[in-house]
PASEBA-1860 file (N, C-alpha, C; in nm, 3 decimals):
! residues 113
1> MNVKDEFI> 6.899/6.467/11.779/6.885/6.482/11.940/6.825/6.594/11.986 ~ 6.781/6.624/12.068/6.708/6.726/12.142/6.870/6.754/12.276 ~ 6.798/6.951/12.311/6.831/7.009/12.341/6.891/6.994/12.499 ~ 6.808/6.846/12.596/6.835/6.747/12.685/6.942/6.668/12.711 ~ 6.907/6.640/12.594/7.060/6.540/12.586/7.168/6.553/12.536 ~ 7.182/6.648/12.445/7.263/6.788/12.420/7.394/6.775/12.546 ~ 7.270/6.845/12.636/7.250/6.912/12.719/7.355/6.796/12.866 ~ 7.290/6.712/12.844/7.328/6.566/12.890/7.443/6.564/12.927
9> NVVIKVIL> 7.480/6.505/12.737/7.649/6.430/12.745/7.739/6.545/12.735 ~ 7.769/6.712/12.731/7.814/6.788/12.743/7.868/6.830/12.916 ~ 7.786/6.778/12.988/7.746/6.763/13.151/7.904/6.670/13.184 ~ 7.840/6.502/13.112/7.867/6.366/13.143/8.018/6.386/13.054 ~ 8.063/6.415/12.952/8.144/6.386/12.870/8.302/6.535/12.906 ~ 8.166/6.626/12.916/8.293/6.758/12.933/8.325/6.828/13.089 ~ 8.263/6.793/13.104/8.245/6.884/13.224/8.298/6.809/13.333 ~ 8.198/6.749/13.415/8.342/6.581/13.488/8.437/6.596/13.464
17> PATIGISI> 8.447/6.519/13.373/8.589/6.471/13.365/8.674/6.548/13.405 ~ 8.736/6.738/13.326/8.796/6.785/13.318/8.744/6.835/13.453 ~ 8.635/6.855/13.550/8.599/6.890/13.632/8.731/6.779/13.786 ~ 8.639/6.676/13.726/8.755/6.585/13.808/8.959/6.574/13.781 ~ 8.964/6.559/13.700/9.110/6.556/13.649/9.192/6.680/13.720 ~ 9.083/6.807/13.720/9.148/6.961/13.785/9.104/6.949/13.931 ~ 9.058/6.881/13.952/9.082/6.905/14.143/9.141/6.795/14.166 ~ 9.196/6.686/14.043/9.333/6.648/14.200/9.465/6.693/14.130
25> KLAVQAQK> 9.451/6.729/14.034/9.602/6.855/13.987/9.593/6.901/14.115 ~ 9.464/6.999/14.176/9.484/7.100/14.223/9.503/7.025/14.373 ~ 9.498/6.925/14.431/9.518/6.849/14.530/9.692/6.765/14.586 ~ 9.688/6.740/14.428/9.905/6.708/14.407/9.905/6.840/14.493 ~ 9.817/6.954/14.388/9.998/7.077/14.359/9.974/7.139/14.493 ~ 9.887/7.093/14.600/9.805/7.165/14.755/9.911/7.125/14.787 ~ 9.958/7.008/14.825/10.034/6.929/14.933/10.159/7.015/14.880 ~ 10.234/7.079/14.747/10.334/7.050/14.744/10.331/7.265/14.765
33> QKITFLRI> 10.287/7.336/14.744/10.251/7.485/14.777/10.092/7.533/14.869 ~ 10.114/7.666/14.845/9.966/7.715/14.895/9.900/7.739/14.780 ~ 9.761/7.753/14.759/9.706/7.746/14.642/9.565/7.862/14.700 ~ 9.583/8.043/14.584/9.493/8.104/14.668/9.308/8.034/14.575 ~ 9.265/8.127/14.645/9.102/8.105/14.586/9.078/8.145/14.411 ~ 9.171/8.270/14.436/9.187/8.323/14.246/9.222/8.187/14.137 ~ 9.373/8.105/14.197/9.442/8.003/14.145/9.325/7.922/14.110 ~ 9.245/7.875/14.187/9.146/7.763/14.172/9.122/7.795/14.061
41> VLSFITGV> 9.005/7.941/14.065/8.877/8.002/14.020/8.983/7.947/13.859 ~ 9.068/8.033/13.805/9.089/8.072/13.694/9.159/7.912/13.627 ~ 9.217/7.789/13.695/9.238/7.697/13.726/9.141/7.603/13.684 ~ 8.995/7.586/13.720/8.916/7.492/13.642/8.868/7.602/13.551 ~ 8.835/7.741/13.550/8.799/7.890/13.434/8.876/7.800/13.297 ~ 9.034/7.750/13.307/9.147/7.709/13.179/9.105/7.650/13.120 ~ 9.056/7.538/13.258/9.134/7.390/13.213/8.927/7.275/13.169 ~ 8.764/7.383/13.281/8.677/7.339/13.151/8.686/7.379/13.000
49> GASYISYP> 8.716/7.562/13.018/8.698/7.583/12.887/8.775/7.500/12.747 ~ 8.865/7.531/12.759/8.949/7.431/12.736/8.969/7.278/12.700 ~ 8.868/7.248/12.759/8.788/7.057/12.776/8.646/7.112/12.614 ~ 8.599/7.233/12.691/8.454/7.233/12.618/8.544/7.273/12.506 ~ 8.659/7.324/12.420/8.662/7.385/12.255/8.670/7.319/12.199 ~ 8.743/7.155/12.277/8.840/7.072/12.250/8.722/6.943/12.232 ~ 8.583/6.979/12.267/8.544/6.867/12.301/8.476/6.831/12.125 ~ 8.417/6.875/12.054/8.373/6.894/11.912/8.550/6.738/11.839
57> IVINNSAK> 8.660/6.821/11.847/8.712/6.755/11.795/8.801/6.604/11.831 ~ 8.788/6.594/11.981/8.805/6.443/12.027/8.655/6.349/11.974 ~ 8.527/6.451/11.981/8.411/6.336/11.978/8.429/6.248/11.841 ~ 8.509/6.377/11.776/8.484/6.312/11.662/8.637/6.196/11.550 ~ 8.737/6.281/11.702/8.851/6.188/11.670/8.887/6.062/11.688 ~ 8.786/6.020/11.881/8.884/5.910/11.905/8.761/5.816/11.952 ~ 8.757/5.649/11.954/8.675/5.639/12.058/8.579/5.570/12.173 ~ 8.486/5.625/12.137/8.356/5.635/12.209/8.486/5.604/12.403
65> DYIPLLIS> 8.541/5.490/12.427/8.543/5.498/12.578/8.666/5.571/12.586 ~ 8.710/5.618/12.447/8.856/5.751/12.593/8.828/5.870/12.558 ~ 8.709/5.860/12.503/8.627/6.077/12.515/8.718/6.081/12.663 ~ 8.655/6.055/12.766/8.648/6.075/12.986/8.723/6.110/12.964 ~ 8.891/6.021/12.931/9.040/6.065/12.925/9.077/6.080/12.871 ~ 9.072/6.139/12.787/9.097/6.299/12.670/9.130/6.400/12.697 ~ 8.972/6.437/12.741/8.887/6.530/12.810/9.025/6.578/12.951 ~ 9.010/6.506/13.036/9.097/6.476/13.168/9.226/6.620/13.156
73> VIAISSEK> 9.271/6.468/13.009/9.472/6.488/13.050/9.377/6.680/12.935 ~ 9.278/6.691/12.814/9.348/6.803/12.760/9.332/6.936/12.884 ~ 9.233/6.884/12.980/9.161/7.002/13.124/9.356/7.027/13.152 ~ 9.418/6.845/13.178/9.501/6.872/13.227/9.631/6.972/13.247 ~ 9.678/6.999/13.063/9.750/7.009/13.043/9.699/7.143/12.995 ~ 9.587/7.125/12.936/9.545/7.345/12.963/9.569/7.427/13.055 ~ 9.561/7.321/13.142/9.580/7.423/13.310/9.708/7.436/13.306 ~ 9.759/7.320/13.324/9.951/7.386/13.361/9.948/7.487/13.234
81> IAEYLIYK> 9.951/7.497/13.050/9.981/7.604/13.043/9.878/7.752/13.073 ~ 9.805/7.676/13.093/9.787/7.876/13.162/9.844/7.872/13.327 ~ 9.903/7.828/13.394/9.981/7.829/13.545/10.109/7.871/13.487 ~ 10.174/7.836/13.409/10.279/7.930/13.358/10.272/8.034/13.314 ~ 10.129/8.105/13.251/10.110/8.193/13.205/10.083/8.244/13.347 ~ 10.058/8.168/13.421/9.931/8.330/13.514/10.071/8.303/13.636 ~ 10.205/8.258/13.635/10.312/8.297/13.710/10.410/8.372/13.667 ~ 10.408/8.318/13.470/10.442/8.454/13.445/10.494/8.574/13.405
89> FNIDYFIG> 10.315/8.591/13.368/10.313/8.781/13.406/10.201/8.783/13.513 ~ 10.226/8.678/13.639/10.189/8.774/13.747/10.034/8.750/13.729 ~ 9.897/8.758/13.623/9.801/8.793/13.620/9.764/8.731/13.728 ~ 9.739/8.651/13.792/9.670/8.659/13.960/9.665/8.811/13.954 ~ 9.801/8.845/14.037/9.847/8.952/14.138/9.766/9.047/14.010 ~ 9.722/9.112/13.904/9.676/9.162/13.840/9.502/9.235/13.848 ~ 9.460/9.009/13.903/9.311/9.021/13.855/9.296/9.080/13.952 ~ 9.352/8.990/14.106/9.396/9.047/14.236/9.342/9.199/14.211
97> SIIEAFRK> 9.444/9.288/14.190/9.433/9.420/14.192/9.281/9.465/14.152 ~ 9.269/9.443/14.063/9.108/9.443/13.960/9.021/9.453/14.094 ~ 9.031/9.284/14.139/8.912/9.320/14.263/8.955/9.384/14.292 ~ 9.035/9.433/14.360/9.008/9.432/14.553/9.024/9.639/14.531 ~ 9.043/9.731/14.406/9.026/9.812/14.359/8.804/9.846/14.322 ~ 8.724/9.712/14.245/8.669/9.765/14.253/8.572/9.685/14.392 ~ 8.642/9.609/14.455/8.549/9.605/14.622/8.586/9.756/14.654 ~ 8.691/9.749/14.662/8.681/9.956/14.710/8.573/10.025/14.644
105> LLIDLISK> 8.589/10.077/14.519/8.463/10.170/14.464/8.324/10.081/14.544 ~ 8.265/9.966/14.557/8.229/9.942/14.582/8.127/10.010/14.744 ~ 8.270/9.959/14.789/8.269/10.077/14.913/8.227/10.199/14.924 ~ 8.251/10.268/14.893/8.282/10.419/14.846/8.131/10.460/14.807 ~ 8.175/10.372/14.756/7.988/10.393/14.652/7.832/10.390/14.708 ~ 7.862/10.267/14.841/7.745/10.254/14.993/7.760/10.330/15.061 ~ 7.877/10.371/15.075/7.998/10.423/15.185/7.865/10.565/15.240 ~ 7.910/10.674/15.079/7.825/10.807/15.091/7.689/10.785/15.068
113> K> 7.625/10.678/15.057/7.436/10.730/15.113/7.441/10.789/15.254
END
């Protein structure tokens, strides 16, 4: 199997189902509460990342027809766990404050010239 085939395999079997699963979960969540852009980005990173990490286990231990479904379930489950941790420890506010401090630093550095 060459690199092109492997890349297409990962995109179609991992990234696409994980993205669809997270998108549906976020759409349902957006109807119930307000979601920030940072939470959306963190949701996609954790969901797709966990799916990518678990992809070898899923592909070796499940039937070919169920791989996209299992990848989506893993993405949604890992995103829910990450969401709980984000809410529990206020990680989004922490990351938001770091981004804001970095933005102010860049503005200060640019405005000094």
